[in-house]
C-alpha positions as CSV (number, residue, x, y, z in Angstrom):
1,M,-11.4,50.7,-53.1
2,L,-12.3,50.3,-49.4
3,K,-10.8,47.1,-48.0
4,L,-12.9,45.3,-45.4
5,T,-12.1,42.4,-43.1
6,R,-14.6,39.7,-42.7
7,L,-15.5,41.0,-39.3
8,S,-15.9,44.6,-40.4
9,F,-18.0,43.4,-43.4
10,F,-20.3,41.5,-41.0
11,C,-20.6,44.5,-38.7
12,I,-21.5,46.9,-41.5
13,V,-24.1,44.4,-42.9
14,V,-25.6,44.0,-39.5
15,L,-25.6,47.7,-38.9
16,F,-27.3,48.3,-42.2
17,S,-29.9,45.6,-41.5
18,C,-30.8,47.1,-38.1
19,N,-31.2,50.6,-39.6
20,Q,-33.4,49.7,-42.6
21,K,-36.2,52.1,-43.2
22,K,-39.7,50.9,-43.7
23,D,-40.8,50.7,-47.3
24,T,-42.7,53.7,-48.5
25,D,-45.6,53.2,-51.0
26,K,-43.3,54.4,-53.7
27,D,-40.6,51.9,-52.7
28,H,-43.2,49.2,-52.7
29,L,-43.7,49.7,-56.5
30,V,-40.2,50.3,-57.6
31,F,-37.7,47.6,-58.5
32,R,-34.1,48.8,-57.8
33,Y,-30.9,47.2,-59.0
34,N,-27.3,48.3,-59.7
35,E,-25.4,47.9,-62.9
36,H,-21.7,47.8,-62.1
37,K,-20.9,48.0,-65.8
38,S,-22.0,51.1,-67.7
39,I,-24.8,50.9,-70.2
40,G,-23.6,52.0,-73.7
41,S,-26.9,52.3,-75.5
42,L,-30.6,51.9,-75.1
43,D,-30.9,51.2,-78.9
44,P,-31.7,47.5,-79.2
45,A,-29.6,47.3,-82.4
46,F,-26.6,47.8,-80.1
47,S,-27.6,45.4,-77.3
48,K,-24.5,43.3,-77.3
49,D,-23.5,43.3,-73.6
50,L,-25.6,41.9,-70.8
51,A,-26.0,45.3,-69.2
52,D,-27.5,46.7,-72.4
53,I,-29.6,43.6,-73.0
54,W,-31.2,43.8,-69.5
55,A,-32.1,47.4,-70.0
56,T,-33.5,47.1,-73.5
57,H,-35.4,44.0,-72.7
58,Q,-37.7,46.1,-70.5
59,L,-38.3,48.6,-73.3
60,F,-38.6,46.6,-76.5
61,N,-40.3,43.5,-78.0
62,G,-39.7,41.3,-81.0
63,L,-41.7,38.8,-83.0
64,V,-41.1,36.1,-80.5
65,Q,-39.7,35.7,-77.0
66,M,-38.2,33.0,-74.8
67,D,-39.5,31.6,-71.6
68,D,-37.4,30.5,-68.6
69,Q,-37.3,27.0,-70.0
70,L,-35.8,28.3,-73.3
71,N,-38.9,27.6,-75.3
72,V,-39.7,30.1,-78.0
73,K,-43.1,31.7,-77.4
74,P,-45.3,34.2,-79.2
75,C,-44.8,37.9,-78.6
76,I,-45.8,40.6,-81.1
77,A,-46.3,37.6,-83.5
78,K,-49.3,35.7,-82.1
79,S,-48.5,32.7,-84.4
80,W,-46.3,31.6,-87.3
81,T,-45.9,28.9,-89.9
82,I,-42.8,27.3,-91.3
83,T,-43.0,26.1,-94.9
84,D,-40.9,25.5,-98.1
85,S,-38.6,22.8,-96.5
86,A,-38.1,25.0,-93.4
87,T,-36.9,28.1,-95.3
88,T,-40.0,30.3,-95.2
89,Y,-41.3,31.8,-91.9
90,T,-44.6,33.6,-92.0
91,F,-45.6,35.6,-88.8
92,N,-49.1,36.7,-88.0
93,L,-48.9,39.9,-85.9
94,R,-51.1,41.0,-83.0
95,K,-53.1,44.1,-83.7
96,D,-53.1,45.5,-80.2
97,V,-49.5,46.3,-79.7
98,Y,-48.8,50.1,-79.3
99,F,-45.5,52.0,-79.3
100,H,-44.7,54.0,-76.2
101,K,-46.3,57.5,-76.4
102,H,-44.4,60.3,-78.1
103,E,-45.5,63.6,-79.6
104,L,-44.0,62.7,-83.0
105,F,-46.8,60.1,-83.4
106,Q,-49.2,63.1,-83.4
107,Q,-52.8,61.7,-83.1
108,D,-53.2,59.8,-79.8
109,S,-49.4,60.2,-79.4
110,T,-49.0,56.5,-80.3
111,R,-49.8,54.0,-83.0
112,T,-50.0,50.2,-83.5
113,V,-47.1,48.1,-84.7
114,K,-47.4,47.0,-88.3
115,A,-45.4,44.5,-90.3
116,S,-43.7,47.4,-92.1
117,D,-42.2,48.3,-88.8
118,F,-40.4,45.0,-88.7
119,E,-39.3,45.5,-92.3
120,Y,-37.8,48.8,-91.4
121,S,-36.2,47.5,-88.2
122,F,-34.5,44.5,-90.0
123,N,-33.3,46.8,-92.8
124,R,-31.9,49.1,-90.2
125,L,-30.1,46.1,-88.6
126,E,-28.5,45.3,-91.9
127,D,-27.5,48.9,-92.7
128,E,-23.7,49.1,-92.9
129,R,-23.9,52.8,-92.0
130,L,-25.4,51.9,-88.6
131,A,-22.8,49.2,-88.0
132,S,-24.9,47.2,-85.6
133,P,-23.0,44.4,-83.8
134,G,-26.1,42.3,-84.3
135,S,-26.2,42.4,-88.1
136,W,-24.8,38.8,-88.2
137,V,-28.2,37.6,-86.9
138,L,-29.6,38.0,-90.4
139,Q,-26.7,36.4,-92.3
140,K,-28.8,33.3,-93.1
141,V,-31.7,35.4,-94.3
142,E,-32.3,35.7,-98.0
143,S,-35.2,38.2,-97.8
144,F,-37.9,39.6,-95.6
145,S,-41.0,41.6,-96.3
146,A,-44.3,42.9,-95.0
147,V,-47.0,41.0,-96.9
148,N,-49.7,43.2,-95.3
149,D,-50.1,45.2,-92.1
150,S,-50.3,42.1,-90.0
151,T,-48.2,39.5,-91.9
152,F,-44.4,39.5,-91.9
153,Q,-42.5,37.0,-93.9
154,I,-38.8,35.9,-93.7
155,K,-37.1,33.6,-96.2
156,L,-33.8,31.8,-95.4
157,K,-31.0,30.9,-97.7
158,Q,-31.1,27.4,-96.2
159,P,-32.8,25.6,-93.3
160,F,-31.6,26.7,-89.9
161,P,-33.4,25.1,-87.0
162,A,-32.1,27.6,-84.4
163,F,-33.5,30.6,-86.3
164,L,-36.5,31.2,-84.1
165,G,-34.1,31.3,-81.1
166,L,-32.1,34.0,-83.0
167,L,-35.2,36.1,-83.4
168,T,-35.6,36.3,-79.6
169,M,-32.4,38.4,-79.3
170,K,-32.9,42.1,-78.6
171,Y,-31.2,43.0,-81.9
172,C,-34.5,41.9,-83.6
173,S,-36.7,44.2,-81.6
174,V,-39.2,46.5,-83.5
175,V,-38.5,50.2,-83.5
176,P,-40.6,53.1,-85.0
177,K,-39.2,54.7,-88.1
178,E,-40.4,58.2,-87.4
179,I,-38.8,58.3,-84.0
180,V,-35.5,56.7,-85.0
181,E,-35.1,59.1,-88.0
182,H,-35.9,62.1,-85.8
183,Y,-33.3,61.3,-83.2
184,G,-30.7,59.7,-85.4
185,N,-27.7,58.6,-83.2
186,D,-29.5,60.0,-80.2
187,F,-32.1,57.3,-80.3
188,R,-29.6,55.5,-78.0
189,S,-30.8,57.9,-75.2
190,H,-34.4,58.5,-76.4
191,P,-35.7,55.0,-76.9
192,I,-39.3,54.3,-77.9
193,G,-40.4,50.7,-78.0
194,T,-43.4,48.5,-77.1
195,G,-42.1,46.9,-73.9
196,P,-43.6,46.6,-70.5
197,F,-41.7,49.7,-69.3
198,K,-41.0,53.0,-71.0
199,F,-38.0,55.3,-70.8
200,R,-38.2,58.1,-68.3
201,R,-34.8,59.5,-67.4
202,W,-31.1,58.6,-67.9
203,E,-28.2,60.4,-66.1
204,E,-25.3,58.4,-67.6
205,N,-23.3,56.5,-65.1
206,L,-25.5,57.8,-62.3
207,K,-29.1,56.7,-62.6
208,L,-31.6,55.2,-65.2
209,V,-35.3,55.2,-64.6
210,F,-38.1,53.4,-66.5
211,R,-41.9,53.7,-65.8
212,R,-44.7,51.3,-66.2
213,N,-46.2,51.1,-69.7
214,N,-49.9,51.4,-69.1
215,N,-50.7,50.3,-72.7
216,Y,-48.7,47.1,-72.6
217,F,-50.4,44.3,-74.5
218,E,-49.5,41.2,-72.4
219,K,-51.5,39.9,-69.5
220,D,-50.9,37.3,-66.8
221,N,-52.7,33.9,-66.6
222,N,-55.5,35.6,-64.6
223,G,-56.1,38.2,-67.2
224,K,-54.3,41.0,-65.3
225,Q,-52.3,43.5,-67.3
226,L,-48.5,43.3,-67.0
227,P,-46.3,44.6,-65.6
228,Y,-47.0,44.7,-61.9
229,L,-44.3,47.2,-60.9
230,E,-44.7,50.9,-61.3
231,A,-41.0,51.6,-62.1
232,I,-37.4,50.4,-62.4
233,A,-34.5,52.4,-61.0
234,I,-31.0,51.4,-62.0
235,T,-27.8,52.8,-60.3
236,F,-24.3,52.5,-61.5
237,L,-21.9,51.7,-58.6
238,P,-18.8,50.2,-60.3
239,D,-17.6,48.4,-57.1
240,K,-19.3,45.0,-56.6
241,Q,-18.6,45.0,-52.8
242,S,-20.3,48.4,-52.5
243,E,-23.2,47.0,-54.6
244,F,-23.7,44.1,-52.2
245,L,-23.6,46.4,-49.2
246,Q,-26.3,48.5,-50.7
247,F,-28.3,45.3,-51.2
248,A,-27.7,44.2,-47.6
249,Q,-28.9,47.7,-46.5
250,G,-32.1,47.2,-48.5
251,N,-31.4,50.1,-50.9
252,I,-31.4,47.7,-53.9
253,D,-33.6,44.7,-54.4
254,F,-31.5,42.3,-56.4
255,V,-27.8,41.3,-57.0
256,S,-26.7,39.0,-59.8
257,G,-23.6,36.8,-59.6
258,L,-21.1,35.8,-57.0
259,D,-18.1,38.2,-56.6
260,A,-14.9,37.2,-54.9
261,S,-15.2,40.3,-52.6
262,Y,-18.2,38.8,-50.8
263,K,-18.7,35.2,-51.7
264,D,-17.2,33.8,-48.5
265,E,-19.3,36.2,-46.4
266,V,-22.6,35.1,-48.1
267,L,-22.1,31.5,-48.9
268,T,-20.8,28.4,-47.2
269,A,-18.1,26.3,-48.9
270,D,-20.8,24.1,-50.4
271,G,-22.8,26.9,-51.8
272,K,-25.5,27.4,-49.2
273,L,-26.7,30.8,-48.0
274,R,-25.2,31.7,-44.6
275,E,-27.6,32.1,-41.6
276,L,-26.8,35.8,-41.3
277,Y,-28.8,36.4,-44.5
278,A,-31.5,33.7,-44.3
279,N,-34.2,36.0,-42.9
280,D,-33.8,38.8,-45.4
281,V,-32.4,37.2,-48.6
282,N,-33.5,34.6,-51.1
283,M,-30.9,32.9,-53.3
284,I,-31.9,31.2,-56.6
285,R,-29.5,29.4,-58.9
286,G,-29.6,27.4,-62.1
287,P,-27.6,26.4,-65.2
288,Y,-26.1,29.2,-67.2
289,L,-25.3,28.7,-70.9
290,N,-21.6,29.7,-70.4
291,T,-18.6,27.4,-70.7
292,E,-15.4,28.6,-69.1
293,Y,-12.3,27.0,-70.6
294,L,-8.7,27.2,-71.6
295,A,-7.8,27.1,-75.3
296,F,-4.8,26.0,-77.3
297,F,-4.0,27.7,-80.6
298,M,-3.7,24.6,-82.9
299,E,-1.3,26.3,-85.3
300,T,1.2,27.2,-82.6
301,D,4.9,27.0,-83.1
302,V,5.4,25.8,-79.5
303,E,6.3,22.1,-80.0
304,A,4.9,21.0,-76.6
305,L,1.5,22.3,-77.3
306,Q,1.4,20.6,-80.7
307,S,1.2,17.3,-78.8
308,A,-2.3,15.9,-78.2
309,K,-0.8,13.8,-75.4
310,L,0.3,16.9,-73.5
311,R,-3.0,18.6,-74.1
312,R,-4.8,15.6,-72.7
313,A,-2.5,15.4,-69.8
314,I,-3.4,19.0,-68.8
315,N,-7.1,18.1,-69.2
316,I,-6.9,15.2,-66.7
317,G,-4.2,16.7,-64.5
318,F,-6.3,18.9,-62.2
319,D,-9.4,18.3,-60.0
320,R,-12.3,20.4,-61.4
321,A,-14.6,19.6,-58.4
322,K,-12.0,20.7,-55.9
323,M,-11.4,23.9,-57.9
324,M,-15.1,24.8,-57.8
325,T,-15.4,24.1,-54.1
326,Y,-12.4,26.3,-53.1
327,L,-12.7,29.1,-55.7
328,R,-16.4,29.3,-56.3
329,N,-18.0,28.0,-53.1
330,G,-19.6,25.2,-55.2
331,I,-21.3,27.6,-57.6
332,G,-20.7,26.2,-61.1
333,I,-20.7,22.7,-62.6
334,P,-17.3,21.0,-63.1
335,A,-16.8,20.4,-66.8
336,S,-16.7,16.6,-67.2
337,G,-18.4,16.8,-70.6
338,G,-17.4,18.6,-73.8
339,F,-17.8,22.2,-74.9
340,I,-21.6,22.1,-75.0
341,P,-22.8,23.2,-71.5
342,K,-25.2,21.3,-69.3
343,G,-28.8,22.3,-70.1
344,L,-28.5,22.2,-73.9
345,P,-29.5,19.2,-76.2
346,G,-26.2,17.6,-77.2
347,Y,-24.6,17.8,-73.8
348,D,-23.0,14.5,-72.7
349,D,-21.0,14.3,-69.5
350,S,-19.2,11.1,-70.6
351,I,-17.2,12.6,-73.5
352,G,-14.9,14.9,-71.6
353,F,-12.1,14.4,-69.1
354,T,-12.0,13.5,-65.4
355,Y,-9.2,13.9,-62.8
356,Q,-6.6,11.1,-63.4
357,P,-3.2,12.4,-62.1
358,E,-1.4,9.1,-62.5
359,K,-2.6,8.8,-66.1
360,A,-1.5,12.4,-66.7
361,K,2.0,11.6,-65.4
362,Q,2.1,8.6,-67.7
363,L,1.1,10.7,-70.8
364,I,3.9,13.3,-69.9
365,A,6.4,10.5,-69.6
366,E,5.4,9.2,-73.0
367,F,5.6,12.8,-74.4
368,K,9.1,13.2,-73.0
369,S,10.3,9.9,-74.5
370,E,8.8,10.7,-77.9
371,T,10.0,14.3,-78.3
372,G,13.1,14.4,-76.2
373,I,11.7,17.5,-74.4
374,Q,12.5,16.8,-70.7
375,N,11.2,20.0,-69.2
376,P,8.0,21.0,-71.1
377,E,7.0,24.6,-70.5
378,V,3.9,26.5,-71.5
379,T,2.6,30.0,-71.0
380,L,-1.0,30.5,-70.0
381,T,-2.5,34.0,-70.7
382,T,-5.4,35.2,-68.6
383,T,-7.0,38.3,-67.2
384,S,-6.9,39.3,-63.5
385,N,-10.5,38.2,-62.9
386,Y,-9.5,34.6,-63.6
387,L,-6.0,34.6,-62.1
388,S,-7.0,32.4,-59.2
389,F,-8.3,29.6,-61.5
390,C,-5.2,29.7,-63.6
391,E,-2.9,29.6,-60.6
392,F,-4.8,26.6,-59.2
393,I,-4.4,24.8,-62.5
394,Q,-0.7,25.9,-62.7
395,R,0.0,24.3,-59.3
396,E,-1.8,21.1,-60.2
397,I,-0.2,20.8,-63.6
398,Q,3.3,21.3,-62.3
399,K,2.8,18.2,-60.2
400,I,2.5,16.1,-63.3
401,G,5.6,17.5,-64.9
402,I,4.6,20.6,-66.9
403,N,6.0,24.0,-66.1
404,V,3.3,26.6,-66.5
405,N,3.9,30.4,-66.6
406,V,0.8,32.5,-66.0
407,D,0.8,35.8,-67.9
408,V,-1.9,38.4,-66.8
409,I,-2.9,41.0,-69.4
410,P,-5.9,43.4,-69.7
411,A,-9.2,41.9,-71.1
412,S,-9.1,44.1,-74.2
413,S,-5.5,42.9,-75.0
414,L,-6.5,39.3,-74.5
415,K,-9.5,39.7,-76.8
416,D,-7.4,41.1,-79.6
417,A,-4.5,38.7,-79.2
418,K,-6.7,35.6,-79.2
419,A,-8.6,36.8,-82.3
420,N,-5.3,37.3,-84.2
421,G,-3.7,34.0,-83.2
422,Q,-1.0,35.7,-81.0
423,L,-1.6,33.5,-77.9
424,D,-0.6,29.8,-77.7
425,F,-2.6,29.0,-74.5
426,F,-5.2,31.3,-73.1
427,R,-8.3,31.5,-70.9
428,A,-11.7,32.1,-72.6
429,S,-15.4,31.7,-72.1
430,W,-18.4,31.4,-74.4
431,I,-21.8,32.6,-73.4
432,A,-24.6,31.5,-75.8
433,D,-25.9,34.1,-78.2
434,Y,-28.9,31.9,-78.6
435,P,-29.9,28.6,-76.9
436,D,-28.8,26.0,-79.4
437,A,-25.6,23.9,-79.3
438,E,-24.8,25.0,-82.9
439,N,-23.8,28.3,-81.4
440,Y,-21.0,26.5,-79.4
441,L,-19.9,24.2,-82.1
442,S,-19.5,27.1,-84.5
443,L,-16.2,27.7,-82.6
444,Y,-14.7,24.6,-84.3
445,Y,-16.0,25.0,-87.8
446,S,-13.0,25.5,-90.1
447,K,-14.7,28.3,-92.1
448,N,-15.0,30.3,-88.9
449,F,-11.3,30.8,-88.3
450,A,-10.6,34.0,-86.2
451,P,-10.4,36.9,-86.8
452,N,-13.2,36.4,-89.4
453,G,-15.1,34.1,-87.1
454,P,-15.2,32.6,-83.5
455,N,-12.8,29.7,-84.2
456,Y,-10.0,31.0,-81.9
457,T,-8.2,27.6,-81.7
458,H,-8.1,27.2,-85.5
459,F,-9.3,23.6,-85.0
460,S,-9.9,22.0,-88.3
461,N,-11.5,18.5,-89.1
462,E,-13.2,17.5,-92.3
463,A,-15.5,15.0,-90.5
464,F,-16.6,17.7,-88.0
465,D,-17.3,20.2,-90.8
466,A,-19.4,17.6,-92.7
467,M,-21.5,16.9,-89.5
468,Y,-21.8,20.7,-88.8
469,E,-23.2,21.3,-92.2
470,A,-25.5,18.3,-92.0
471,A,-27.0,19.6,-88.7
472,Y,-28.4,22.6,-90.6
473,L,-30.5,20.3,-92.7
474,E,-31.7,18.0,-89.8
475,T,-35.1,19.2,-88.7
476,N,-35.6,16.3,-86.2
477,P,-34.4,17.8,-82.9
478,V,-33.5,14.3,-81.4
479,L,-31.3,13.4,-84.4
480,R,-29.8,16.9,-84.5
481,A,-28.9,16.6,-80.8
482,Q,-27.2,13.3,-81.6
483,L,-25.2,15.0,-84.3
484,Y,-24.2,17.7,-81.8
485,T,-22.9,15.1,-79.3
486,K,-20.8,13.4,-82.0
487,M,-19.3,16.7,-83.1
488,D,-18.5,17.6,-79.5
489,S,-16.9,14.2,-78.9
490,L,-14.8,14.6,-82.0
491,V,-13.5,18.0,-80.7
492,M,-12.7,16.6,-77.3
493,A,-10.7,13.7,-78.9
494,S,-8.2,16.2,-80.2
495,A,-8.3,18.3,-77.0
496,P,-7.9,21.8,-78.5
497,I,-9.5,23.1,-75.2
498,V,-9.6,22.4,-71.5
499,P,-13.2,22.9,-70.3
500,M,-13.0,24.1,-66.7
501,F,-16.7,24.5,-65.7
502,Y,-20.2,25.3,-66.9
503,D,-21.4,28.4,-65.1
504,E,-24.5,28.9,-63.1
505,V,-26.8,31.8,-62.8
506,V,-26.9,33.0,-59.1
507,R,-29.4,35.6,-58.0
508,F,-29.9,37.2,-54.6
509,T,-33.2,39.1,-53.9
510,R,-34.7,40.7,-50.9
511,K,-37.5,38.6,-49.4
512,E,-40.1,41.1,-50.5
513,V,-39.4,40.4,-54.2
514,K,-41.7,37.9,-55.7
515,G,-41.9,36.5,-59.3
516,L,-38.3,37.0,-60.4
517,G,-37.5,33.8,-62.3
518,I,-34.2,32.4,-63.5
519,N,-33.1,31.2,-66.9
520,A,-30.0,29.7,-68.6
521,T,-29.4,32.9,-70.6
522,N,-29.4,35.1,-67.5
523,L,-32.0,37.4,-69.1
524,L,-33.6,39.8,-66.6
525,D,-37.3,39.8,-67.2
526,L,-39.2,42.1,-64.8
527,K,-42.7,42.1,-66.1
528,Y,-43.9,39.4,-63.7
529,V,-42.0,40.8,-60.6
530,Q,-43.9,42.1,-57.6
531,K,-42.8,43.6,-54.3
532,T,-44.6,42.7,-51.2
533,R,-44.3,44.2,-47.7
């Protein structure tokens, strides 16, 4: 990878800025972004990673969708009712939603979406032969059926207040049976959906192009048909620094996230956009449903980590605000609450840990006196991307009397090892699958022990389990949020984790890009985006 000094980086950016070409009419209508991670599939049943989700979101729709405030809104379903003690969901479908044109549809090269299409799509999602990573979305579903062409009904095994949020996931998109069965596994690269854009061309790891769907059913508040853009062009530069240079040159319109290779060049220490970029670039930021944390394996054989006092000492032994300033230029919220991130009902910033170095030293002194272990030592396992955070915590924790060894391993190795209980102390993160705190608290339910579930710490508490199960039956959102807070507080009392920070979505766009919103799930929605000269 090309290494650039700060001065040379500035020179290249300035040179690029001075040599920008004027927009052509075509550029004016095309939204261009880079995906530094490869896209594995354009089949929504395999939309697991953010790169895949961003792409399939432009091509497919489901029954419902989520707005930027995380409210569930109509999509192909224009309305719905919830009956039978919140276990039966009946969706009334629009009659003006058409699949993208394809010769296999024969007459008119398209057709309207019917309830039977959702029945087929959900059956496909559950099909073990397909092995979709999204099959879990329907675990709480007892049955589903097309009542008639415009009515689709889902019955749950038990009430689940977060269910509508689950249905907004791309896994639940509608797909046409005749096209899927024609292409088989190759549907991944021949996608036909109902979305605001339609598939045009894909040269894997080089370029992906979508074109405007002129038959799209949604309109803006003024009655104008969406989307505004003519096309989307996605490139696949794997290097984040090269990606940002392309952005600075004006060759791409949008960059997501803050990479270490350019963060100090773009932002001040307190997270403000530097003057060099002020005339050409907009920065938007907001809460992201992602908790970054360290985790303890509660069934560890390491005596030191069996002590709640030592785990609490680590939690209060480093300054989270200082860490965010120096390592993230102020982007991210220091985690003073529990595991539930800021922005979700149930979050409470008073139930976590704050920086108390003297109290931490006292806890370690008590630990040494009680156990006879005079030189407590722990090993923290991480990946290279988070080495700087772990080294910061290592230095701070050593000041309170704990020796910390940092072990760096590949991301795939860490994923497997934590799932199989092979790591005693490790870095992890949890990005919401759906915007409900139940998704976060599922990591501490005793029936979810990894590798059969997401409880990587093997935390177990009967009172927590009882509240977790009670939350499923609580339909009052205020009371459910109160339950979530109590559960989160109970987890923090045992300190099976060390919350580091709640992430933020950061987006950089060229000034000519208008209408690109921001949301706490970091979903890229381009149907309202415009480019102006």
